[in-house]
C-alpha positions in Angstrom: 22.7 55.9 31.2 25.1 53.9 29.8 24.1 51.2 32.3 20.5 51.7 31.9 20.8 51.7 27.9 22.6 48.7 28.2 20.1 46.9 30.5 17.4 47.6 28.1 19.5 46.3 25.1 20.1 42.7 27.0 16.5 42.4 28.0 15.3 43.6 24.3 17.5 41.0 23.0 16.2 38.6 25.7 12.9 39.2 24.7 13.9 38.3 21.1 15.8 34.9 21.5 12.5 33.7 23.6 10.2 34.6 20.9 12.6 32.9 18.5 12.9 30.0 20.6 8.8 29.5 21.0 9.0 29.9 17.7 11.1 27.3 16.4 9.2 25.0 19.5 5.4 25.8 17.9 6.8 24.3 14.7 7.3 20.6 15.5 3.7 20.8 17.4 0.5 19.6 14.6 -1.5 23.2 13.2 -3.9 24.2 15.4 -6.8 23.2 12.6 -10.2 21.9 14.0 -11.2 18.4 12.6 -12.7 18.1 9.1 -15.4 16.0 8.8 -18.4 17.8 7.0 -17.5 18.0 3.6 -20.3 15.9 1.8 -19.8 12.2 0.8 -21.3 11.8 -3.2 -20.6 8.2 -3.4 -22.0 4.9 -3.1 -20.5 2.2 -1.6 -20.3 -1.3 -3.2 -19.4 -4.0 -0.8 -18.1 -7.6 -1.9 -17.5 -6.4 -5.3 -14.1 -8.4 -5.9 -14.3 -12.3 -5.9 -12.1 -14.6 -4.9 -11.9 -18.3 -5.7 -14.0 -21.2 -4.2 -12.6 -21.9 -0.4 -10.3 -18.4 0.1 -11.1 -15.6 1.9 -9.7 -11.8 2.2 -7.3 -11.6 4.4 -6.4 -7.6 5.9 -4.6 -5.4 3.2 -3.4 -1.8 2.8 -1.9 -2.9 -0.9 -4.1 -1.3 -3.8 -3.6 0.5 -6.9 -4.5 1.0 -10.9 -3.3 -1.1 -13.7 -2.0 0.6 -16.9 -5.3 0.3 -18.5 -6.9 2.6 -15.8 -9.4 0.3 -15.2 -8.2 -3.1 -13.7 -7.2 -3.0 -9.9 -4.2 -4.9 -8.5 -4.0 -6.1 -5.1 -1.6 -7.1 -2.4 -3.1 -9.4 0.4 -2.4 -11.2 3.3 -3.1 -14.7 2.9 -6.4 -14.4 4.6 -5.4 -13.5 8.0 -2.3 -10.3 8.5 0.5 -12.4 7.9 1.5 -14.7 5.2 4.0 -16.2 8.0 2.5 -19.8 8.8 3.3 -18.8 13.1 3.5 -23.1 13.5 6.1 -23.7 11.1 7.7 -20.2 10.3 7.2 -20.4 6.5 5.6 -18.2 4.2 2.5 -19.7 3.0 2.1 -21.2 -0.4 -0.6 -18.5 -1.4 -0.5 -16.0 -4.3 -0.8 -12.5 -2.5 -0.3 -10.5 -5.7 -4.1 -10.3 -7.6 -5.6 -8.6 -10.4 -9.1 -7.9 -10.6 -11.1 -7.0 -13.9 -13.8 -4.2 -14.2 -15.9 -6.8 -13.1 -14.4 -7.5 -9.7 -13.0 -11.0 -11.5 -9.8 -12.3 -10.2 -7.9 -12.6 -13.8 -4.2 -13.6 -12.5 -2.3 -14.1 -9.3 1.1 -14.6 -8.5 3.6 -14.3 -5.4 3.9 -17.0 -3.8 5.7 -18.1 -0.7 7.4 -14.6 -1.5 5.8 -11.8 0.5 5.5 -12.2 4.6 3.3 -8.6 4.9 2.7 -6.7 2.0 2.1 -3.5 2.4 2.6 -1.2 -0.5 2.0 -1.6 -4.2 2.4 0.6 -7.1 2.1 0.1 -11.0 4.7 1.9 -13.1 3.7 3.8 -16.3 5.2 0.6 -18.3 2.5 -1.8 -16.0 5.1 -3.3 -14.2 3.7 -4.6 -10.4 6.0 -3.2 -7.3 4.9 -4.2 -4.3 7.1 -3.7 -0.2 7.0 -6.0 2.3 7.2 -4.8 5.8 8.3 -7.7 8.1 10.6 -10.8 8.4 10.6 -14.2 9.3 13.0 -14.0 12.4 12.0 -16.6 14.9 9.4 -15.5 17.9 10.7 -16.3 21.0 7.4 -17.6 23.3 6.3 -15.9 26.6 6.2 -18.0 29.4 5.1 -21.0 27.0 2.0 -19.7 25.8 1.7 -17.8 22.1 4.6 -16.3 20.5 5.8 -13.0 21.1 6.7 -10.1 18.3 10.2 -10.6 16.8 12.2 -7.9 17.0 12.8 -7.6 13.3 9.0 -5.9 13.0 7.0 -9.6 12.7 4.4 -8.2 15.0 0.8 -7.7 13.4 0.9 -4.3 12.0 4.7 -4.0 12.5 4.6 -0.5 14.6 4.1 0.6 18.3 0.8 1.7 19.2 -0.2 4.7 17.5 0.9 7.9 19.5 3.0 5.7 21.8 6.4 6.6 22.5 6.4 10.1 23.8 4.4 10.2 27.3 6.5 8.9 30.5 6.6 6.2 32.8 9.0 3.4 33.6 12.0 2.8 31.0 11.7 4.4 27.7 10.7 1.5 24.9 13.6 0.9 22.4 13.2 1.3 18.6 12.6 -1.7 16.6 15.7 -2.5 15.0 16.7 -5.7 12.2 17.0 -8.9 13.5 20.1 -10.7 12.3 18.3 -14.2 12.6 15.9 -12.7 9.8 16.6 -14.2 6.6 13.6 -13.2 4.5 11.6 -9.7 4.4 11.8 -6.1 4.4 12.0 -5.7 0.4 10.9 -4.1 -2.6 10.1 -6.5 -5.5 9.2 -5.8 -8.9 7.3 -8.0 -10.7 6.2 -7.9 -14.5 2.1 -7.8 -15.5 2.8 -11.4 -15.7 4.3 -12.2 -12.7 8.1 -12.4 -13.5 10.6 -11.0 -11.0 12.7 -8.2 -12.5 14.3 -6.2 -9.3 14.6 -6.4 -5.7 15.8 -3.7 -3.5 16.9 -4.6 -0.1 18.9 -6.9 2.3 17.0 -10.2 2.5 15.2 -10.1 6.5 16.3 -6.3 6.6 18.7 -3.7 7.4 19.6 -1.0 9.4 20.7 2.4 8.1 22.9 3.0 6.3 21.9 -0.4 4.9 18.1 -1.0 4.0 14.9 -2.0 4.4 13.4 -2.0 7.6 9.5 -2.0 7.7 9.3 -0.4 3.8 5.8 0.8 3.5 5.4 2.1 0.1 7.1 2.7 -3.2 6.6 4.9 -6.3 8.4 5.2 -9.3 8.7 8.7 -11.0 8.7 9.2 -14.7 12.2 8.9 -15.4 12.5 5.7 -13.2 13.6 6.8 -10.0 12.2 5.1 -7.3 11.1 6.5 -3.6 10.5 4.1 -1.0 9.0 5.2 2.6 10.5 3.0 5.5 9.3 2.9 9.0 6.5 1.5 10.5 6.6 2.9 14.3 6.5 5.4 16.6 9.1 4.3 19.5 11.2 7.9 19.6 14.7 7.0 17.3 12.6 4.9 14.6 13.8 4.2 11.4 11.6 7.1 9.5 12.6 8.4 6.0 12.7 8.3 2.2 15.3 6.6 0.0 15.5 7.9 -3.4 17.2 4.9 -6.0 17.3 5.5 -9.7 16.0 3.0 -12.5 18.4 0.5 -12.2 17.9 0.3 -8.2 21.4 2.1 -7.7 21.1 4.0 -4.0 21.2 8.1 -4.6 20.0 9.4 -1.7 17.6 10.0 1.9 16.4 12.5 4.0 14.2 12.4 6.9 14.4 11.0 10.5 12.3 10.2 13.0 10.7 13.3 14.6 8.0 15.6 13.9 9.7 18.8 12.4 9.5 19.9 9.0 10.9 17.1 7.0 11.3 14.5 9.7 8.3 11.5 9.9 6.5 9.4 12.4 5.6 6.5 9.8 6.1 7.6 6.7 3.1 5.2 5.3 2.5 6.0 1.6 3.7 8.0 -1.1 1.9 10.0 -4.2 2.8 12.1 -7.0 0.8 15.2 -8.6 1.9 16.6 -12.3 4.0 19.0 -10.9 6.2 16.3 -9.6 6.3 17.0 -6.1 6.0 13.8 -4.1 3.1 13.9 -1.1 4.2 11.7 1.9 1.4 10.5 4.4 3.5 11.1 7.4 0.7 9.1 9.8 1.3 9.5 13.1 2.2 13.5 12.8 -1.0 13.6 11.1 0.0 15.2 8.2 0.9 14.8 4.4 4.2 16.3 3.7 5.3 17.7 0.2 8.6 17.7 -1.1 10.3 17.9 -4.2 12.1 15.0 -5.9 16.0 16.0 -3.7 13.7 15.9 -0.6 13.4 19.7 -0.1 10.3 20.3 2.2 7.9 22.5 0.8 4.9 22.2 2.6 2.7 20.5 5.3 -1.2 19.8 5.5 -3.3 18.7 8.3 -6.4 19.1 6.9 -6.7 15.4 5.0 -6.5 14.3 8.5 -4.4 11.1 9.4 -3.1 9.5 6.1 -3.0 6.1 5.8 -3.2 5.9 2.2 -2.5 8.7 -0.6 -3.4 8.8 -3.8 -3.3 11.7 -6.5 -4.8 11.3 -10.0 -4.4 12.5 -13.5 -6.7 15.7 -12.4 -4.7 16.5 -9.3 -6.9 15.4 -6.9 -5.6 14.2 -3.8 -7.6 11.2 -1.7 -6.0 10.3 1.4 -7.3 7.5 3.7 -7.4 7.8 7.7 -7.9 4.4 8.9 -7.2 5.5 12.9 -8.3 8.5 14.2 -10.1 8.2 17.2 -9.7 4.3 17.3 -5.9 2.9 17.3 -4.6 6.5 17.1 -4.2 8.7 20.8 -3.5 11.9 19.3 -6.0 13.1 17.2 -9.2 13.5 18.9 -12.3 14.5 16.9 -11.2 13.5 13.8 -13.1 10.5 12.0 -12.0 8.0 10.1 -12.7 7.5 6.0 -11.6 8.7 2.8 -11.2 12.6 2.4 -10.9 14.2 -1.0 -9.7 17.5 -2.5 -7.4 19.6 -5.2 -3.4 19.5 -4.4 -3.8 22.6 -6.2 -5.4 24.5 -3.1 -5.7 22.0 -0.6 -9.2 22.4 0.2 -11.1 19.5 1.4 -14.2 18.9 -1.1 -15.9 15.3 -0.1 -15.4 12.6 2.6 -16.2 9.3 2.6 -16.7 8.0 6.0 -16.2 5.2 8.0 -19.5 3.2 8.1 -18.4 1.5 11.9 -18.1 4.8 14.1 -17.5 2.7 17.3 -14.7 0.8 15.8 -11.3 0.4 18.7 -9.2 -1.1 15.9 -7.7 0.1 12.2 -10.9 0.4 10.4 -12.5 2.0 7.2 -9.8 1.5 3.9 -5.7 2.1 4.3 -4.8 2.2 0.9 -7.0 4.4 -1.5 -6.9 4.8 -5.6 -9.1 5.8 -8.3 -9.6 4.2 -11.7 -10.1 6.3 -14.9 -14.4 6.7 -14.3 -14.1 7.8 -11.0 -14.3 5.0 -8.8 -12.6 5.0 -5.6 -11.3 1.4 -4.1 -10.3 1.0 -0.3 -8.2 -1.4 0.7 -8.8 -2.1 4.6 -6.8 -4.1 7.2 -9.2 -4.5 10.3 -12.4 -5.4 8.4 -10.2 -7.3 5.7 -11.7 -6.5 2.6 -11.5 -4.3 -0.5 -14.5 -1.6 -1.0 -15.3 -0.1 -4.0 -16.7 3.5 -3.9 -19.3 4.7 -7.1 -20.5 8.3 -7.6 -23.9 8.8 -6.8 
């Protein structure tokens, strides 16, 4: 009988261990929720609202924010292309990349000439200062068989990321994660400007740095009311890639970092954007994990939301309404079938999606629709677009 009892106890223990293991494994998998595509669209699209000077065309942009006045719009643009680095000379173009538009869409200020290679994220703090991340570098690009230049190891590769969803499948030698290139002398930094364009603060090593140094592929920046600065870093999906959030004090002194590449709670695969609600919670657009993760300001994981789709951009307005831009599902993405691209809108209080502005190009094969998103004090939504090279305004019907 003792042997039987022992066998039963061991069997029960094995079942319990297996059950616990299954729970741990499933915690790293996307929530099995159906696509959220059916919310109404209460907005009209206004194209060509923002006017550039004669002779200048829009380049790619993922960076858009609202001025301190609640009405004017700031955009960081990539020199009429998808990079400000001149491939022929390997020099940064002498073109202003940080642009301010008034409520009529007229350009009223421009600066940042020769400073940014790949402006990616932008944030206007409570004092009206402009923060911009530069997500690539100027490392020389080795030629491929005498043809076009190849991407540099330092992340100078167009979008700066491996194909979405790549790096997880087998076949051949495993891809190696990108790292900062010692040959780079510019890029991978975060800049703080006054509203008039004076450089006030620079974070990060010129040309980039690998952990524990910083940055490599900084995506977005956000400054909370006490002046602490948060930067999300890592724009590739190869296993082992940089993927974390860094915290600094208002002087730029490093405080801490959290996160690593992965799909578990508190791990990231392209932490692409940052926003904050009225409770001080940080919402991180964890793009290639197809979710928004929520943290306190010490990096404690609080929750994860999948219903807002694949977040390239996140923004929260003064009423705690969350706006999430999906620019990649069923085009660039290889791991998010059935979800439509566009901007999903809902409350941070209950997480319910209540509105959806769809991408009009349903057959796009590349990045399309807004990648960056912001809302002015009158409720107008603005989407910064990488593929279509535009900034669109959406006004309520």
